[in-house]
Legacy VTK file of the C-alpha trace (Angstrom):
# vtk DataFile Version 3.0
C-alpha trace
ASCII
DATASET POLYDATA
POINTS 250 float
0.213 -0.009 0.001
1.545 3.631 -0.979
2.521 6.017 1.607
2.788 9.709 0.398
4.628 12.476 1.891
2.939 16.151 1.842
4.971 19.131 2.210
3.925 22.777 2.830
6.835 25.177 3.095
5.120 28.128 4.849
6.524 31.448 6.086
6.283 30.836 9.713
6.990 26.899 9.608
7.681 23.708 7.286
4.995 20.958 7.709
5.663 17.162 6.871
2.622 14.563 6.770
3.004 10.855 5.952
-0.335 9.606 4.999
-1.526 6.104 4.095
-4.597 6.479 2.020
-6.306 9.353 3.885
-4.851 8.837 7.424
-2.353 10.980 8.531
0.247 8.569 10.076
2.834 11.115 11.248
3.672 14.987 11.337
6.715 17.004 11.696
6.786 20.650 11.881
9.799 22.699 12.361
10.684 26.643 11.544
11.095 27.859 8.142
13.795 30.260 9.692
16.213 27.296 10.302
16.329 27.063 6.580
16.420 30.460 5.463
19.585 31.046 8.122
21.141 27.697 6.774
20.729 23.901 6.654
20.245 21.949 10.062
21.105 18.442 9.792
18.842 18.343 12.995
15.880 16.710 10.820
18.009 14.258 9.104
17.095 11.499 11.446
13.186 12.013 11.492
12.957 12.316 7.632
14.776 8.875 7.726
12.211 7.340 10.119
9.436 8.948 8.315
10.365 8.426 4.653
11.024 4.661 5.111
7.796 3.272 3.282
7.102 6.895 0.885
7.565 6.768 -2.718
6.190 9.711 -4.010
5.576 12.902 -2.673
3.722 16.610 -3.593
5.871 20.072 -2.089
3.885 23.348 -2.100
5.631 26.391 -1.207
5.374 30.074 -0.694
9.217 30.362 0.489
10.980 30.111 -3.091
14.551 30.505 -1.116
13.741 27.882 0.860
12.244 25.191 -1.754
15.340 23.770 -3.245
16.942 23.115 0.058
14.288 20.885 1.142
13.919 19.204 -1.962
17.629 18.525 -1.530
17.285 17.500 2.158
14.489 15.234 1.410
16.266 13.472 -1.634
19.649 13.237 0.217
17.590 11.167 2.789
15.317 9.410 0.229
15.602 9.595 -3.571
11.856 9.955 -3.889
9.747 11.329 -6.820
8.488 14.740 -5.902
5.636 16.620 -7.590
4.675 20.220 -7.719
1.375 21.553 -8.073
2.069 22.088 -11.913
2.566 18.591 -12.864
-1.036 17.818 -12.575
-4.664 19.118 -13.154
-6.330 21.360 -10.505
-9.845 20.326 -11.442
-11.290 22.850 -9.353
-12.786 26.335 -11.551
-10.946 28.532 -10.532
-12.284 32.486 -10.579
-9.581 34.605 -9.632
-7.320 37.360 -11.463
-3.932 36.931 -9.878
-1.729 33.759 -9.316
-3.366 32.204 -5.724
-0.975 30.960 -3.471
-0.625 26.929 -3.592
-1.454 26.781 0.155
-4.565 28.426 -0.514
-5.462 25.995 -3.518
-4.965 23.217 -1.397
-6.547 24.427 1.354
-9.790 25.075 -0.897
-8.949 20.968 -2.492
-9.200 19.796 1.108
-12.367 21.740 2.120
-14.020 20.155 -1.229
-13.049 16.819 -0.615
-14.104 16.922 3.184
-17.334 19.251 3.321
-17.736 19.997 -0.476
-18.877 23.014 -2.069
-20.089 26.762 -0.390
-17.007 26.117 1.766
-14.959 29.311 3.475
-11.674 28.263 4.524
-9.823 30.571 6.972
-5.954 29.944 7.317
-4.418 31.552 10.330
-0.961 32.027 10.245
1.759 34.775 9.062
-1.129 35.690 6.831
-4.741 35.438 7.985
-6.967 34.555 4.684
-10.208 33.912 3.676
-10.950 31.343 0.600
-14.285 30.795 -0.658
-15.265 27.649 -2.581
-18.652 28.777 -3.845
-22.088 27.136 -4.591
-21.073 26.181 -8.044
-17.314 24.682 -6.622
-15.504 27.162 -8.022
-12.361 28.986 -6.019
-13.812 32.220 -6.158
-11.617 34.351 -4.324
-11.503 35.823 -0.783
-10.038 38.321 1.622
-5.997 38.545 2.803
-4.872 40.324 6.158
-2.182 40.396 8.492
-2.618 37.229 10.622
-1.701 37.431 14.622
2.038 36.791 14.478
2.345 39.048 12.241
0.261 41.683 14.576
2.681 40.559 17.155
6.020 40.832 15.435
4.970 44.707 13.934
3.879 45.876 17.617
7.283 44.254 19.080
9.855 45.128 16.480
8.921 48.645 16.210
8.288 49.521 19.619
11.218 49.781 21.875
9.480 48.704 25.498
7.764 46.190 24.388
9.253 42.614 24.370
7.994 39.591 22.059
5.806 37.264 23.938
3.501 33.697 23.127
-0.167 34.488 21.891
-2.231 32.784 24.340
-6.434 32.908 24.981
-6.292 35.846 27.811
-7.938 34.932 30.625
-9.440 38.440 30.985
-10.292 40.926 28.283
-8.638 43.585 30.336
-5.040 43.162 30.460
-3.242 44.234 33.880
0.169 43.717 32.505
1.689 44.766 28.694
2.177 41.321 27.943
-1.394 40.208 28.877
-2.848 43.816 27.112
-0.876 42.378 23.858
-2.485 39.017 24.281
-6.017 40.523 24.518
-5.698 42.958 21.550
-4.402 40.343 19.053
-6.788 37.394 20.352
-10.084 39.885 20.021
-8.653 41.669 17.197
-7.736 38.493 15.035
-11.554 36.945 16.340
-13.037 40.449 15.349
-11.297 40.230 11.454
-13.192 36.782 11.263
-16.382 37.439 12.348
-16.506 40.205 10.257
-15.020 39.323 7.357
-17.464 36.010 7.477
-20.560 38.496 7.640
-19.440 40.513 4.701
-18.813 37.490 2.268
-21.703 35.485 3.224
-23.818 39.030 2.695
-21.964 39.185 -0.683
-22.819 35.382 -1.866
-26.421 35.799 0.244
-25.815 32.039 1.141
-24.035 30.405 4.396
-20.517 28.809 3.993
-19.401 25.858 6.062
-16.455 27.525 7.960
-13.505 25.588 8.389
-10.195 27.039 10.319
-6.603 25.561 9.981
-3.115 27.117 9.868
-0.821 27.216 12.802
-2.399 29.635 15.089
-5.939 27.747 14.713
-5.316 26.314 18.278
-5.304 29.785 19.658
-8.985 30.480 18.430
-10.495 26.941 18.531
-12.455 27.056 21.724
-13.743 30.066 20.552
-15.104 29.154 17.084
-15.803 25.953 18.148
-18.758 27.216 20.227
-19.283 29.022 16.936
-20.179 25.949 15.311
-17.073 26.700 13.391
-14.488 23.327 12.041
-11.216 23.090 13.159
-9.302 21.398 11.461
-5.468 22.428 11.635
-3.799 19.716 9.000
-7.008 21.129 5.978
-3.751 22.161 3.820
-1.861 18.742 4.313
-4.887 16.623 3.513
-5.224 18.709 0.934
-2.122 17.683 -0.734
-2.711 14.203 -0.252
-6.294 13.919 -1.696
-4.347 16.078 -4.655
-1.845 13.376 -4.970
-3.920 10.551 -4.674
-6.603 11.857 -6.997
-3.948 12.269 -9.667
-1.928 9.071 -9.064
-4.220 6.481 -8.286
LINES 1 251
250 0 1 2 3 4 5 6 7 8 9 10 11 12 13 14 15 16 17 18 19 20 21 22 23 24 25 26 27 28 29 30 31 32 33 34 35 36 37 38 39 40 41 42 43 44 45 46 47 48 49 50 51 52 53 54 55 56 57 58 59 60 61 62 63 64 65 66 67 68 69 70 71 72 73 74 75 76 77 78 79 80 81 82 83 84 85 86 87 88 89 90 91 92 93 94 95 96 97 98 99 100 101 102 103 104 105 106 107 108 109 110 111 112 113 114 115 116 117 118 119 120 121 122 123 124 125 126 127 128 129 130 131 132 133 134 135 136 137 138 139 140 141 142 143 144 145 146 147 148 149 150 151 152 153 154 155 156 157 158 159 160 161 162 163 164 165 166 167 168 169 170 171 172 173 174 175 176 177 178 179 180 181 182 183 184 185 186 187 188 189 190 191 192 193 194 195 196 197 198 199 200 201 202 203 204 205 206 207 208 209 210 211 212 213 214 215 216 217 218 219 220 221 222 223 224 225 226 227 228 229 230 231 232 233 234 235 236 237 238 239 240 241 242 243 244 245 246 247 248 249
């Protein structure tokens, strides 16, 4: 039985997942910055274990300067066939005037396979993106804004008296110190952006969508949005990559 490797190179993290059919067997995440700054050997042992039964992979990337390094690293461990999206036909119609990021395309593909048409993929990471799969099964665009991590970076990099902290769900909305105030500000700003964007998107379409939250930042907001009946799937993009690869190879 075939095992496939899905690779998603994002601005903040590089994610690798091994799939057996549609089941994730192993996931490995590490910081993209490590590969921008060098070519660490620390992941070799993990890759050797992950790639043991893998013969083919699909890689997507929004960081071109890192892509070749990752491909070489994988092939050094095991010389498998590594596909790109352009090797295959993307059988979802696209109504978008510019090139969509590969992560958004695979998020939409995963949403289509798991939830069907009339889906909205909300990816929380360095950016906050909304990708619409409309009632006709067409990727019809969306919204792109700042994600919580870039908001945090903007606050701390440009303000000398603020130190960088981790983003958490705040215990109280009114912060009693600077870090708690930043936590609360980013948390509620992100939630407000998501809820208002969803409202405007559904108003324009004049019908409701199945909402799916994904991305590295999704775990911070999952408790809130589960109560709102949003679907939470941190690995939606990786699942989309696997579905796409399987649909084109099998």
